[in-house]
C-alpha positions as CSV (number, residue, x, y, z in Angstrom):
1,M,11.6,16.8,42.3
2,R,9.2,18.9,40.2
3,Y,11.6,18.9,37.3
4,F,12.1,15.1,37.6
5,V,8.4,14.6,37.4
6,L,8.2,16.9,34.4
7,L,11.0,15.0,32.7
8,L,9.1,11.7,33.3
9,I,5.9,13.2,31.7
10,L,7.9,14.3,28.7
11,L,9.6,10.9,28.3
12,D,6.2,9.2,28.6
13,S,4.9,11.5,25.9
14,V,7.8,10.6,23.6
15,C,7.4,6.9,24.3
16,L,3.7,7.1,23.7
17,K,4.3,8.9,20.4
18,A,6.8,6.2,19.3
19,Q,4.3,3.5,20.2
20,L,1.6,5.2,18.2
21,V,3.9,5.5,15.2
22,S,4.9,1.8,15.5
23,A,1.3,0.8,15.8
24,D,0.4,3.0,12.8
25,I,3.2,1.4,10.7
26,A,2.1,-2.1,11.7
27,Y,-1.5,-1.3,10.9
28,S,-0.6,0.1,7.5
29,M,1.4,-3.0,6.7
30,G,-1.3,-5.3,8.0
31,A,-3.9,-3.5,5.8
32,G,-1.6,-3.8,2.8
33,N,-1.0,-0.1,2.5
34,Y,2.7,-0.4,2.0
35,K,3.1,3.0,0.4
36,H,1.8,4.7,3.6
37,A,3.9,2.4,5.8
38,S,7.1,3.3,3.8
39,E,6.2,7.0,4.2
40,L,5.8,6.6,8.0
41,L,9.1,4.6,8.2
42,L,11.0,7.3,6.3
43,Q,9.9,9.8,9.0
44,Q,11.6,7.9,11.8
45,P,14.6,9.9,13.0
46,N,16.8,6.8,13.8
47,L,15.7,4.8,10.6
48,Y,19.2,4.3,9.1
49,S,20.8,3.1,12.4
50,N,17.9,0.8,13.3
51,P,18.0,-2.6,11.5
52,V,14.5,-3.5,12.5
53,L,13.0,-0.4,11.0
54,L,15.2,-0.7,7.9
55,D,14.1,-4.3,7.4
56,K,10.5,-3.2,7.5
57,L,11.2,-0.4,5.0
58,G,12.8,-3.0,2.7
59,E,9.8,-5.2,3.0
60,T,7.4,-2.3,2.1
61,Y,9.5,-1.6,-1.0
62,A,9.4,-5.3,-2.0
63,Y,5.6,-5.5,-1.7
64,Q,5.4,-2.4,-3.9
65,E,7.8,-4.2,-6.3
66,E,10.2,-1.2,-6.1
67,W,13.2,-3.6,-6.4
68,D,15.9,-1.0,-6.7
69,K,14.9,0.7,-3.5
70,A,14.5,-2.7,-1.7
71,I,18.0,-3.7,-3.0
72,E,19.5,-0.5,-1.6
73,I,17.9,-1.0,1.8
74,Y,18.9,-4.7,2.1
75,K,22.5,-3.9,0.9
76,K,22.7,-1.3,3.8
77,L,21.4,-3.9,6.2
78,T,24.1,-6.4,5.2
79,I,26.7,-3.7,6.0
80,L,25.0,-2.6,9.2
81,D,24.8,-6.2,10.5
82,E,27.2,-8.4,8.5
83,D,26.5,-11.5,10.8
84,N,22.8,-11.6,10.2
85,P,21.8,-14.4,7.7
86,S,18.3,-13.0,7.2
87,Y,19.6,-9.8,5.8
88,F,21.7,-11.6,3.2
89,F,18.8,-13.9,2.4
90,N,16.5,-10.9,1.8
91,Y,19.2,-9.1,-0.2
92,G,19.5,-12.1,-2.5
93,G,15.7,-12.4,-2.7
94,V,15.1,-8.8,-3.9
95,L,18.0,-9.1,-6.3
96,A,16.5,-12.3,-7.7
97,K,13.1,-10.5,-8.0
98,K,14.7,-7.7,-10.0
99,A,16.4,-10.3,-12.3
100,Q,13.1,-12.0,-12.9
101,N,11.4,-8.7,-13.8
102,S,14.1,-7.3,-16.0
103,N,15.5,-8.2,-19.4
104,P,17.8,-11.2,-19.6
105,L,21.0,-9.0,-19.9
106,V,20.2,-7.2,-16.6
107,G,19.4,-10.5,-15.0
108,L,22.8,-11.9,-16.0
109,T,24.6,-9.0,-14.4
110,L,22.8,-9.7,-11.1
111,L,23.5,-13.5,-11.0
112,G,26.9,-13.1,-9.2
113,R,25.4,-11.0,-6.4
114,I,22.4,-13.3,-6.0
115,K,24.5,-16.4,-5.6
116,S,27.0,-14.8,-3.3
117,S,24.1,-13.5,-1.1
118,F,22.5,-16.9,-0.7
119,N,25.8,-18.6,-0.2
120,K,26.7,-16.1,2.5
121,T,23.4,-16.9,4.1
122,L,24.4,-20.5,4.3
123,A,27.9,-19.7,5.5
124,L,26.3,-17.8,8.4
125,D,23.5,-20.3,9.0
126,P,24.1,-23.7,7.3
127,Y,20.6,-24.8,8.5
128,H,18.7,-22.0,6.6
129,P,16.1,-23.9,4.5
130,G,15.1,-20.9,2.5
131,A,18.6,-20.3,1.2
132,H,18.9,-24.0,0.2
133,W,15.6,-23.7,-1.7
134,A,16.6,-20.4,-3.4
135,L,19.9,-21.9,-4.6
136,I,18.2,-25.1,-5.8
137,D,15.7,-23.0,-7.8
138,L,18.6,-21.0,-9.2
139,Y,20.6,-24.0,-10.2
140,V,17.7,-25.8,-12.0
141,S,16.4,-22.7,-13.7
142,L,19.7,-21.5,-15.2
143,P,21.4,-23.0,-18.3
144,G,24.8,-24.6,-17.5
145,I,26.7,-21.9,-19.4
146,V,25.6,-19.2,-16.9
147,G,26.0,-21.3,-13.8
148,G,23.1,-23.8,-13.8
149,S,23.9,-27.2,-12.3
150,Y,21.7,-30.2,-11.5
151,N,24.5,-31.8,-9.6
152,K,24.7,-28.8,-7.2
153,A,20.9,-28.7,-6.9
154,Y,20.8,-32.4,-6.0
155,E,23.6,-31.9,-3.4
156,L,21.7,-29.0,-1.8
157,A,18.4,-31.0,-1.7
158,K,20.2,-33.9,0.0
159,E,21.8,-31.5,2.5
160,L,18.2,-30.4,3.5
161,K,17.6,-33.8,5.0
162,K,19.7,-32.8,8.1
163,I,17.3,-29.8,8.6
164,S,14.0,-31.2,7.4
165,P,13.3,-34.6,5.7
166,I,10.0,-33.2,4.3
167,D,11.9,-30.3,2.7
168,S,14.6,-32.6,1.3
169,Y,12.1,-35.0,-0.4
170,L,10.1,-32.1,-1.8
171,A,13.3,-30.4,-3.1
172,L,14.6,-33.7,-4.6
173,G,11.2,-34.1,-6.3
174,Y,11.5,-30.6,-7.6
175,V,15.0,-31.2,-9.1
176,Y,14.0,-34.5,-10.7
177,E,11.0,-32.8,-12.2
178,Y,13.2,-30.2,-13.9
179,D,15.7,-32.9,-14.8
180,D,13.0,-34.8,-16.8
181,E,12.9,-37.7,-14.3
182,P,9.2,-38.0,-13.6
183,L,9.2,-41.3,-11.9
184,K,12.0,-40.3,-9.5
185,A,10.2,-37.0,-8.9
186,K,7.0,-38.7,-8.0
187,T,8.8,-41.2,-5.7
188,N,10.3,-38.3,-3.7
189,Y,7.1,-36.2,-3.7
190,L,5.1,-39.1,-2.3
191,A,7.8,-39.8,0.3
192,A,7.3,-36.2,1.5
193,L,3.5,-36.7,1.7
194,A,4.1,-39.9,3.7
195,L,6.1,-37.8,6.3
196,V,3.4,-35.1,6.6
197,K,0.8,-37.5,8.1
198,D,-1.3,-35.3,10.4
199,H,0.8,-32.2,10.3
200,T,-1.3,-29.2,9.4
201,E,0.9,-26.3,10.7
202,F,4.4,-25.5,9.6
203,A,6.7,-22.8,10.8
204,R,7.6,-21.9,7.2
205,N,4.7,-21.0,4.9
206,H,6.7,-22.1,1.8
207,L,6.0,-25.8,2.8
208,N,2.2,-25.2,2.5
209,Y,2.7,-24.2,-1.1
210,Q,5.0,-27.1,-2.0
211,L,2.6,-29.6,-0.4
212,G,-0.4,-28.1,-2.1
213,K,1.5,-28.2,-5.4
214,V,2.1,-32.0,-5.1
215,Y,-1.5,-32.7,-4.3
216,S,-2.6,-30.6,-7.3
217,D,-0.1,-32.2,-9.7
218,Y,-1.0,-35.8,-8.9
219,G,-4.7,-35.2,-8.3
220,I,-4.6,-36.9,-4.9
221,Q,-6.2,-36.0,-1.6
222,L,-7.5,-32.8,-3.3
223,D,-9.2,-31.5,-0.1
224,R,-6.0,-31.7,1.7
225,G,-4.2,-29.9,-1.1
226,I,-6.9,-27.1,-1.0
227,E,-6.3,-26.9,2.8
228,Y,-2.5,-26.3,2.4
229,M,-2.9,-23.9,-0.5
230,T,-5.5,-21.9,1.4
231,R,-3.2,-21.6,4.3
232,Y,-0.3,-20.5,2.0
233,I,-2.5,-17.7,0.6
234,E,-3.8,-16.6,4.0
235,K,-0.3,-16.4,5.5
236,Y,1.4,-15.1,2.4
237,S,4.2,-12.6,2.7
238,I,6.7,-11.4,0.1
239,K,9.4,-13.5,1.8
240,D,7.6,-16.7,1.0
241,G,9.1,-16.8,-2.4
242,V,6.4,-18.2,-4.7
243,P,4.2,-15.4,-6.0
244,L,0.5,-15.4,-5.2
245,E,-0.6,-15.9,-8.8
246,W,1.0,-19.4,-8.7
247,A,-1.0,-20.2,-5.5
248,Y,-4.2,-19.0,-7.2
249,Y,-3.3,-21.2,-10.3
250,R,-2.8,-24.2,-8.1
251,M,-6.1,-23.6,-6.3
252,A,-7.8,-23.5,-9.8
253,L,-6.1,-26.8,-10.7
254,L,-7.2,-28.5,-7.4
255,Y,-10.8,-27.4,-7.9
256,R,-10.9,-28.5,-11.5
257,K,-9.7,-31.9,-10.6
258,K,-12.5,-32.0,-8.0
259,G,-14.9,-31.1,-10.7
260,N,-15.9,-27.8,-9.1
261,I,-15.9,-25.5,-12.1
262,Q,-17.3,-22.4,-10.3
263,N,-14.5,-22.3,-7.8
264,S,-11.9,-23.3,-10.4
265,L,-12.9,-20.3,-12.6
266,F,-12.8,-18.0,-9.6
267,W,-9.2,-18.8,-8.8
268,I,-7.9,-18.9,-12.3
269,N,-9.4,-15.4,-12.9
270,K,-7.7,-14.2,-9.8
271,A,-4.4,-15.6,-11.1
272,L,-4.9,-13.8,-14.4
273,E,-5.9,-10.5,-12.7
274,K,-2.7,-10.7,-10.7
275,R,-0.6,-11.4,-13.9
276,T,-2.3,-10.8,-17.2
277,G,0.3,-12.6,-19.4
278,F,0.4,-15.8,-17.2
279,K,0.6,-18.4,-19.9
280,R,0.1,-21.5,-17.7
281,A,-3.0,-19.8,-16.2
282,Q,-4.4,-19.0,-19.7
283,E,-4.0,-22.7,-20.7
284,E,-5.6,-23.8,-17.5
285,K,-8.6,-21.5,-18.1
286,Q,-9.2,-23.2,-21.5
287,K,-9.2,-26.6,-19.8
288,I,-11.8,-25.3,-17.2
289,L,-14.0,-23.7,-19.8
290,A,-13.9,-27.0,-21.9
291,L,-15.6,-28.8,-19.0
292,N,-18.7,-26.6,-19.5
293,R,-19.1,-27.5,-23.2
């Protein structure tokens, strides 16, 4: 009996230590100290057999923009659990981030893996809105010679209607915008806003950005646009897709259209601090400064 009690005490001690480590990791990630969080995760004895811990490690690398390390982790996860659509989606996402931050030749070599990862996500979960959006973005951004296709983008945007009509109208507006069809883009964007009505909370943060973008582009219901974009910024995670500098840029645009130069300058400076060579933000700053003349 005495040995049994001693064993329970030892087990409690181990469990408590595990809980403390988990809390420490969560705290570091919550505080934005991703380097420390990754160091703690690498100390876990069962790291490479535990998909939850590996997923967290991949996330810490993504936040640190260590794309090669993130790619390696998410590739492992797709092998460890080949039926999990989230792992294929994250794998495609970090591959896409590496492509965006590399020279065009490197980006081209990654295209096949990016597409197959997002397509695999949809094969495992046909109702995965993030994968639809990712492929839509890919198809409208690429030239036809390397796999771009407006037809495929439209098809995916229409498929979204089965999952979320708001997403579908926003995605169609996005494709029409790229396809130089401004009137059709506006029709679909406004149809999305008509469906929003009094909705203020969405399960997917990506929608907050897309709605805020529409309000900023058309200069309508600016306070509502600020509300959605603020929510996107507050809830932002690396998995949301659109980088924070774009949200800051949109906030600057919303405030400029409201005539609030002080707040507009604040947000455009944040965008430029985040990305110094951000051309759209540099152009927007000139527009804001012109209002002071």
